[in-house]
N, C-alpha and C positions, 0 to 999 in steps of 0.2 A: 490183372488185377489193376483195380484204379488208382490215380493217386491219390497223396495225402491231401486233402484240400487245404490244410494248413500250409502246404508248400506256396500256394497262389496269393497274392496279396491281394489287398483289397480293390486294387485299381485294375487286374486281370481278371475279376467275377464280371465280366462282360457279356458272356454268352453263355449261360446256363444251359448244360446239356447231362440229361439223366445218365449219358454211358461215361460222364465224368464225374458227377456229385451223387453222392446219396442223401437221402435227407437225415436231418434237416437242413444239408447242405445247401440241394436245389433249392430249395426256398428262398434261405439266406441270398444267394448267388443272384435270384430272380429279383428280388428287394432291392438290392445294390444296383443292378445294370439297370435299373428305371430311375433312381434317386436322382436327386440334382445334385450338383457340383457343391461337396461341403456338407451334404446330409445324409452321405451314406450309413453315419452312423444309429444315426435317428431312425433310417430303412430298417437297417438291421434289427434293434429295439424293437420296433413295432411290427415285425414279423414272425418274432418269437414271444410276443407277447402272453401268448396263452401254452409255449413250453415248457412242459415241467423242469427241463435243464435249461433254463434261460442262462442264469448266472454262470455258470460251469460255461455254457460256448461262447457265452460274451469273454469272458476271460481267455480263454482260447485264441478267439480272434484278435483280442487286445494285446495280447504277448507277440503277435506277428506282426500287427497291425504297422506298416514305415510310420516313422514321426515324423521326417524329413521336411514335411509338409507345413509343421507347424514350429517356426523356428524359435528357438530357446534364446534366452539373455545370451548365453554364450555363445551362439551363433550369430547376434547382430552387434554383439559389444564392439567389435575393431573396425566397424563403420559408424559408430556414435561418436559425435564431436563432443568434447569436454564443454562444462558450462563454464562460459566468458561473460565479463560484465565490461559494461561502456565505465559506468559508474560503479566503483567495487560496494556490493551491497545494497544498492538502489534499481538502478536500472541494469538488466543482464542485456545480452546479445541475443537475437534469435527468439525472441521472446516479447508478449504484450507485457510493456507496464501501466497500469491504471492511474491516473492522479486524479481525486476527488477532493473538492471543496465548494460552500458555499458560493454562489453569485456574489461578486465584488471584492473576495477574499485575492486575488492574484493569480489565478491559474494559468493566464494566458503570459501574465508577466513573469512568472518561475520560468516556462517553457520557453520562451525567447531568452532568460537569461543563461540558461541552458545552453541555448545555440549560441550566444555570445562569448562563452567559457568555449566553447567546440571552435569557433570560428579564428578565436584570440588563441588557441591551445593552452589555456590557463587553467589553475589547480578549479579542481572541482567545491563546492559548496563549504561540505568538512574539511577541506583544507589538504585534501588527497589527491596525489598526479594523476595527471590525465596521459594513457597511455598514446605513444603517436601511432597514426594511422590518417584515415579520411578527415579533411577539414570541412567538408560539407555538411549541409543540414537541409533538408525538404521540411517542407510548411505546409500542410495540408489546412488551408484557411476556409475552412466552410463555414465559419460564422459569417464570413465577407465584410472582412474589417483592414484590408490591408494598408491604409491609410493610418492606421495605430500602429503597425507594424512597421512600417517605413517611417513614423516619428520617433520612436522608441527607437529604430536600427542607427539612426542620426545620431541622436543626443547620445547613446552610447556609443558614437565611434566605432559600428560594425563594418565588416566586409561583407556588404551586401549582395558582392558576385557571387559568393559562396553560399547564401541563403535563397534556395527555390522554392517559389509559393507555389500549388496548386489552389487554384481560387474559383469561384462558380464564373462563367464566360456572361456576356451578355444575352446570346441565347439561353441558356441554360437555365441560368438564375441562380442555380442551386446546385451544390454535389451530392450524390447520391450513390452510393457503393453496391446499392441494391442492383445497379444496372450494369453491366458487364463492361461498356465502354470507360465510363468511371475506373472501374476497378484496374482494367489493361491501360490505362494513361496513368493510374500511379504507379504501376508496375513496370512502366516503359521510363519514369524518370528513374524510377528506385535501381534498376537492373543497369542503366548506362552513366548515372552519379555515383553509385554506389557511396551512399551516405553515411556519416557514421552515428543520425539520429534521423529519425523520421518522426516529427507532431503531427498528430490528428486532433485537430481542436474545432470540433468538439465530437461526440460520440451522438449525441442528438441532433446534431446538424447535419449525420451523413448517409442518413437511412431513413427512405420514407417508410417504412415498414415499424417504426417506432423500436421501443428496448425491453418491451414485455415478452414477446414470443422465443418461447428457448429455441425453436426452429430458426428463426430469421436472426437470433442473436447470435446463435454457433457458426450459421453461414457466415455472416459478416465480420467474424471474429478469426473463423477459420483463416479467413483469407488475409487478413492484417498480418494473422502469425504465421501464416507459410511466408508471406513476403517478407517478413524479419528474417525468418530460418534462412531463405534464400539468399539474400543480400549480406545477414550476418550484422546485421547492426542494432541498434536499440531503437523500440517503439514506445512511444509516451504518448497515451490515449487519454486526451483530456477528459473527466466527465463530471456532471453535475450531483449534487445531494437530494435525495427528497425532500419536498416541501415540508415544513415544519422540524429540519432537522436542526436539532440540538445544539451543532458543531460551531454554532456562533456564536459565540461568548460562552458557551458551556462552562460551568464550572472548572472541573479540570480539564480545559482545552482539548481534548480528544475525540477526533474522528471515527467511528468502528465502522466495519464491514456493514451494520445495518443499515448505516445512514446513506449506501451508494442507491442512487434511482435507478427503476429498471427490476429485469429477472436478474435472479441469484446467479445465473451462468455467465453472466459477466464479472463477475469476481471469481468463478470458478475456473473461468480457463486464463486470469491474468496469473502471471506466476509472480510478480512484485504489484504490491499497490499502497501506494503514497497516500495520505491523507493531512490535509491544509485547513488549518482553524484558526480564526482572528483569537485572539486569547484575549478574555477580560482582565486585566490587570489592576483596575481600581473601581469604584464604587457605580462607575457609568462606564457601559463599552465605549470604547472608540475604535471605530471604522478603521482609524487611519494606525491602531497599536501594532502591537506584535502580532506577528502569526510563530505556528506551530508545524514545524512538517516532519512526517514520522512515517516511517514501513507500519501500515497496519495488517498486513497479510506478506508473506514469502514462503514458499515452499521450496528456497534455494540454501537455505542455510540460517545463521542467526540476524537478530533482530538490529540494524543500525541504530544507533542511537539518535533520538530526536534533537532536531535542529532547532533553533530560532529565528527568523527573518523578520528585519525591519525596513520601512519602507524610507529609506533615505532622498530627503529634497536637493533635488537641484535646481534650486530658485525657480523661476519661469521657464524652465526646461525640463520637467515631470519627475519623476523618481527613477532610482536605484535600489536594487536590493541589498542589501546587509546582512550576511549570517552569525549567528553566533550561538550560546549557549540557549536551550527553549526555555520560553517565558514560565514563568509559575502564574498561574489563575490566582486570581482573586479570590481572597477567602472572607465572607462578613463577620467582622468583629464581631467575638462572645462578649458576654457584660463580664467577665474577668478582663478581656482586652481593655474594655474602656473604662474599667475599674484601674487598669493599670494606665491608661493614659490619664486618669484625673489625676494617680499618686504622682507620677511626673511631673504636671502642671502646677499641683501643691506644693511640693519640694522646691521647683524653680521658681515658684513666686514670693515663696517663705523667704528664701535666699539663704538658710541655714539650714544645720541637723536639728530635727525633731523629734522628739520622745515618740514611742512607738503606740504611745496609749494615747497622746495628743493625736496622733494621726486618726486613730481607731476614732477617737470622737468626731473628730473634723469629717471623718467616712460618713460615720453613720446620717450627719446633717443633711448629706449632700443623698441617703438612701442606699449606702453601703454595706451590707452588713460586714461582720469582722472577718467571718470564714473566705468572704469575697476578696476582701482585701488584702489577706494574707496568702491567697491564692496567685494574686496580680502580683502580690511582692515575690514572689516564688520564680513567678514567670520573669521578674527583671533582673535577676541575678547580673553582677556586673554592671546594670544602669542605676541599681540603688544600693546603697552599701552601708554596712552597719561600723560605727565608730569603735564600737568596743563588742568584746563578746557578749552571744544574743541573752547569757543571764548577767551579766553586768546591769546595775542598776542603774550607769551613767549610759548605758548604750543609746546612740539618737540612728536615726533613718538618715540617709545625705546622699545626696549627688557626688559622684568622685570628684568633681573640682570644688568641693566646700571644704575640703578638709585637707590636711598634710599628715604624712607619715602614713604608716602601716594602718590598713583595717581590717577588719574579722566581715567575710563576706556570708558565713553561717545562714545569715539571718534572725530574726527574735523569736 
């Protein structure tokens, strides 16, 4: 009696013999014996394409097919490292963090300030404490401006002996991670120095193949991501925003993932994406004005609250960064806002409380309607007060400093 073919696993079906298998098992075994590794199931499906009992046969094979070659999450879970942070909710260890901003916003300044904090074992920009660990930083200066880094490090009193630069050489002139030699050089630095943070400044300067090809971007970012995993450090990849980005002086001051230049695969491979924008807080944009720093994408948990950044002058010695609350963007005054400004000025120049009816007449002479005036008055609650109840014929509008005693602020 021939053995039950189901007692043979798919790996043992390598010598189809008529004395062992009946049809259709002989045909199935023959298909599997010539299939490429990993393509056994497709070979079975194709071999049974015309067989009327195809689904039943495949179901029987599936029931005994070994599943060990396909690891489940339960199989690999014990070997998975937990997610750890260099800077909690901002920069994870072992993964890529992308930082984007328009030219001149201060990307390199911010990256070096993070290095300063690591070397000095200070708190992070949001005030959170820094975990003890490696106090070294590797800075890939692909834009080749070591003089700027050196001057800033001197001004800030940084320990330059623990800040390690990878810069272009006189012979090569530029860094290109498309070449194995440059990738191996950075890997050697990382493995030997075991830094807390690697800064790559910037993405556009480390690849001769550009930023738009998915294949080239995947190769480059896979290398950087693998390096961060091996060394278990933070990796901050500085990037530029696309031309015409509205992140410079944007009314709401927010960078979006759509502002980033190049292939969308860049955003997809970064686990944390930070955006920095220059926020317009007045009628005219001030390029030295406050910045807004925020997480615009994360796969790792809740979004951190946005931070404000100010450029604080050091006299003739440049600037430092000061962090605080995120700045509010300037909003162009509405006609009601302008009417409110006129009302405050009118009362201040008069120097005494005024009947509402008289204010209405004065407002009409200036081109403001009664409804616009009363909307403006409502928006100035606390800045413009009533001397009496709103239905009292002796009620007046006044500034708080004009009257003594109790006032009724219900409006007229």
